[in-house]
N, C-alpha and C positions, 0 to 999 in steps of 0.2 A: 504494500500500500504506500502510495506516495503522498507526502504532506506538503508538496510544493504548491505555492500559489500560482495561479495562471499568470503568464507573462503579458500583462496588459499595461499599457502606458497611459497614465493619467495626464491629460493636457494641462498646461500651465493656465492659471486663472486669466481671464480677460475681463478687465474692469473698465467700464465706460461711464464716465461722469459721476457715478455713485458706487459706493462699495467700501469694503474694509481691506486695508493693506497691512499685512503683518510682516512681510519680508523686508528686512532692513535696507537691502539694496534697492528695492522698489520704492521704499519711502524716500531714500536719498535721491533717487532719480526724479521723483515728483517735486521735491522741495528745492532742488538745485536750480530749477528754472525760475523760481520766485525772485522778484526784485523788491519793489516797494509793497508793503502789506499793512493792513490794519490788523491789530491783534487784540484778542479778548481772552483774558485769563480768568477761568472760573475754577472753583474747588467745591465739589459736591453741589453744583448748581448755583453757587453764590459768587457774584462778581468780585474778583480780587483786584483787577486792574485792566486797563486797556490803553491803547495808543496806536501810533503809526511808526513804522520804521523800515529800514532796508535790511534784507537778508544778506548778511555779509559773507557767511560761510555755512555750509552744511557738511557735516562729517559723521563718521561712525567710529566712536571710541568709547568703550565701556568705562574708561577712567576719567573722562572729561565731562564737563557740565554743559548744559544748554544755558546760554546767557541772553537775557533781554534787558538792555539798559542803554540810555543815551540815544534813543531812536535807532538802535542797531540790534540785530538778532543773529546769534551764533547758535545754530541748531544742531544738536547731537541726536541722531535717530535712536541711539541707545537710551535716551532719556524717556522714551515713550514705549508703551506696550504695542500700540498700533496707531495707524492713521486712518481716519474715516473721511472719504470723499463725499461731499454733499452738494446739492444744488439749492441755491436761494430761490425764493419765489420769482425772481427776475431771471432765473435760469443761469446764474453765474456760479461757477464752482468755487467752493471754499474747502479748507482742510481743517479737520479737528484732530489734533495730536493728543492722545489719551494716555493717562498713566494713573491708575489707582484713584479715581475720583477727581483727578485734576484734568482740565482740558485747556489746551492752548489753541484757540481758533485763529487761523490765518486766512484773511480775506485779501486776495490779490488786488492791488491798486494799479498794477501795470500789466501789460500784455507781454508774455515771454518773447514772441516774435519781434516785437518792437524793441525790447530790451537787447535782444541778440543783435539786431541791426545796428543799434546805437553802439554796442560794444565793438562790433566789427569796424564801424566807422572810426571809433576812438583808437583802435589798434592800428588801422591803416594810417591814420594821421600821425600816430606816434612813430610808426615805422618810417614814414616819409621824413619826419623831423630828425630821427636818429641818422638816417642816411645822409641828410644834409650836414649834420654835425660831424660825422665821420669824414665826409668828403672835404669839409672845410679844414678839419684837423690834418688830413693827408696833404692838402694843398699847402698848409702852413709848414708842415714838416719838409715837403719838397722845396719850398722857398728857402728854408733854413739850410738845407743841404746844398742848394745852389750858391748861397752866400759864402759857404766855406771854400768854394773853388776860387774865389778872387782874392 
């Protein structure tokens, strides 16, 4: 008699607009795209604090804290048991980060695609500026080298 389980593959979850995310890597991927957010902190349904800020970093480290201060958010997915995706009555997605009666709700105030385009623009501008700086430095070095010949 064989006690082997059938070799069936369970498909990965597919979450569209609403659902519960428990995988830390999936949580990290969702949160990484956030830019400016409105946050609401509740504990056992009672408001503890709220405000607006920029998501500066999203990371996964069981030894580090999630920090929300000075209009900035540093989010550690290990600070939360799960993330719940929800839709507002206006059909806008928001994120509830849950951990033992505590909820940190994040309501996006920016659109990830626009944020990404802005970042790409800033990176391109920075690269162009650095190219000009290096070119000017090389020109100056070449001029110095030519002065030594006389």
